[in-house]
N, C-alpha and C positions, 0 to 999 in steps of 0.2 A: 523375249522379255515378257514378264507377267503384265497383264493389263493394268495401266495406271502407274507403272514404274517408269522412272525417267533415267535415261542413259547418263553415264558420267563421262567426263573427259577421258580420252585415252592417255595412258601413261606409257612412255617409251623409255625403256632402260637398256643399257648395253652391259653385257657381262664379258669379262676378259679373262684369259688364262695367261699365266706366265710360267712356262715349263722350266725356265732356268733363271732364277733370281740371281743377279750378279753378286759376287762376294764383295765387290767394292765398285765405286764410281767416282769420277772426278771431272769437273768442268775445266776444260783447257782454256776457255775464254769465259770471263765472268758474265752473269746476267746483270741487268740494270740494278742499281742499288736499291730501288724502291720495290723490286719484285725478285728478290733472291731466294725466297722460300727457305728451305733448310739445306741449301747447297745442292749438290748432285744427288744426295740421298732422297730429295724430293721426287726424283724420277723413278725410284725403285721401292718406295715405301708402301706401295699398294693402296694408297689413299687418293681417290679421285678428287679433283678440285671442283668447286662450284662457281656460280656466277658472282659471288661476293668476293671480289679480288682485292679490295682495299686492305692492305696490311696482311694479306693471306700468306700462310706458309705452305700452301698447297700448289703454288704455281711458280715457275721460273719465267720471267719476262725478259725478252731480248729485243733491243732496238738499235743499239750501237754496235753490237757484236753478233756474230752468228752463234747459234747454239752449237758448241763443239765439245762433246762429252765422250769420255772413254769409260767403258765398263770392262771389268775383268773378273776372271774365274781362277781359282787355284788349280783346277783340273780342266782339261778341254771338255767342251760340250758341243753337240751338233745342233745347229740352228738352221731354220729354213724360212723364218718369218719374224718380222718385228712389227710392233704396233707403236706408233708415236701418238700419244693423246694430246690434242690441242683444243684451244677454244678459238672460235672466230666470232668477233663482234665488230662488224664494219663501222657501226656508229661510234665505237671507242677506238677506232684505228687499229684493231687487233685483226690481223689478216692471216690467211693460210701461208705456210712457208713457200718461198719461191722454188725451193728444191730441198730434198732430203737425200743425203748420201750415206750409205752404209759401207763401212770398211771393217775388215776382220783379219785375224791371223793368230798364230801361236807365239809370235814375238812382237812385243810392243812397238819396236822400231821398224818392223817389216810388214806392215798391214797392207792388204790388197783391197782394191775397190770391189765390193760385192754387187752393189746395185745403186742406181740413181733413180729417184722417183720425183716427178714434177706434178704437184697438185694443181688442180684447176683453180684459177683465180676468179673471184666473183666479178660480175659485170654490172652489178648494181648493189645497193644496200640490201642486206638480208638480216633476218632475226638472229640474235645471238644463239650460238649452238656449240656443242662439244663435238669435235670432229676427230675421230681416230683414223689415222692414215695407216693402212695395213700394207706392208711391203713384203712380198714373197719372192723367194729365190731358190736356186738349187741348194740342197743341204750342204753345209760346210762346217768343218770342225774348227773351233776357235777357242782361244783363251782370252782374247781381247776383241772388243767390238767398239768401234768409234762411230758415232752418229753426228753428222753435220747437217743442221737445218738452218736455212738462210731466211732472215726476215725480208720483207719487201723494202727495197731501198727508196722507192718513191711511190706514194699512194697514187692511184689512177685518177684520170681527169674527171670522172664522175663523182669522186669523193670530195667532201667539204674540206678536207686537209690536203688536197691534191699537191703533189710535189714534195710533201714532207715524208719522213720515214714512217713505216708501219711497224707495229709491235708483233712479236711472235710469242704466244703463251703456250708453254708445255707443262703438263702435270705428271705424266707417267710414260715410261717406255717399257714395253713388254717384249721379252725375247723368248721365242718358241722354236 
């Protein structure tokens, strides 16, 4: 740095690719009425959410249901990676998912489990953050991809809302 210059705060950005944007998407279980965004298209619109969640159409919030969403393509695509974009804000009872399951196949009614991923749960309060969960697996040819992400059913003992349900907030799903 030049003498007399003051350093600025670091800026941390994430950049994502989506090699295969689905032709369509549908929530098989609905998000909460207060955080339903623009339906399942919220997950594929390529618009990342921010921390201003009140009335936001950039997030789907789940508390009473799992996020169970199916994505489909007109023609088969080969995928080997998905990224599920979430927010964690322990002070607002927004927690990582308990698990994320990826199913896929070329027939909607005959999907096979591709991968199950279990994110680490916080052991204490942490600052609000955007957390993308990247799940990699052997390449598979699919027309349909179903993602099931489960919210925390009981907040942990250290949390001020211990025993109550936790929220799961998802803003984007990238398929590569």
